[in-house]
N, C-alpha and C positions, 0 to 999 in steps of 0.2 A: 106564742103561748105565754101568757102572763105568769108571774111568779106564784100567784095564788091558785093557779090551775094545775099545779104540779102536785100530784097525790103523794109522791115519795118524800116531800118535805114536811117537817113538823111546824106547828104554829110559831114557835120561838125562832125557828130558822127563817120563816117568812119575814118576821120583824127584823132580824139581823140583815137579811138581804135588802130590805127596804131602807134601813139606816145606811148601809154601805152604798146603795145607789144614790141616796141624797147627798152623802159626803162626797162621792165622786163628782156629782153635778156641781157642787159648790167649788171644788178644786178646779174643775174645767172652766167655770165662769171667772174665777180669780186669775187663772193663767191667761185666759183670753183678754182680760182687762190689762194685765201687765204687758202682754204682747202689743196691744194697741198703743199703750203709753210709750213703749220703747220705740215703736215705729214712728210715732209723732215726734219724739225727741230727735230721732235720726233725720227725719225730714227737715226739722227746724235747723239742725246743725248743717245739713247739706245746703240749705238756702243761705245760711250765714256764710259758708265758705264760698259759695257762688258770688255773693255780693262783695266779699272781700277781694276775690279774684277780679271782678269787674272794676273795683276801685283802683287796684294796682295797675290794671291795664290802662285805665283812664289817665292815671298819673304819668305813666310812661309815655303814652301818646302825647300828652301835653308838653312834656319836656322835649321830646323828639321834634314835635312841630316847631317849637320856638328855636331849638338848636339848629335844625336844618334851615329854617328861614334866615337866621343870623348868618349862617355859613354862605347861603346864596347871596345875601346882601353884601357880605365881605367880598365875595368873588366879583359881584357886579361893581363894587367900589374900585377894586383893583383894575378891572377891565376898562371902566369908563373914567377912572380917576375922579370920582365924585364923593370922596370921603366927607362926611359920615352919612350922607343921605341914603345910600343903599342899605347900610346896616340898620339904620333907624327905621326906614320904610319897611323893610322885610321883617324886622323884629316886631313891628306893630302888626303886620300881616300874620306873622306866626302866632302872636297872642290872640288875635281875632279868630284864627283857625282853631286854636286850642280851646277857646271859650265856646265856639260853635260845636265842637266835638263833645265838650262836657255837657252842654245843654241837650244835645241830641241823645247822648247816652243816658242822661237823667230822665228824659222823657220816655225813652224805651224801658228803663227800669221801672218807672212809675206805671206804665201801661202793662208791663208784665205782672207787677204786684196787684194791680186792679183785676187783671184776668184771673190770677190765682185766687183772689178773694171771691170773685164771682163763682168759680168752680167749687170753692170750699162751701159756699152757701148752698149751691145746688146739691152737693153731696149730703149736707145736713137736712135738706128738705125745706129750706126757708125760701 
């Protein structure tokens, strides 16, 4: 039943109800916009934290790869008495492994970012 169909209301009460209805609609639109902006900011912050976590993980993996390789080289040098060839060879191997890990992780992050951009465009209808 529409507001104007109610016989128990006077004309000025109809106008008051119409103004109140439009004011409520404006408030609901504003609140919806604020909620969307807040959700977008939280999503951006979450992505930033995820990227920072990946960066720290990558740094730790690189240091560990080189450290373990140097230790293995030192152990091989002691076992074969081939100082410093084992340490140098395994250190280079550790650096190569760390670089490969960095490249692979960077490619995965790039792929994830592109997939996220594609989904964002699909949601916007582009």
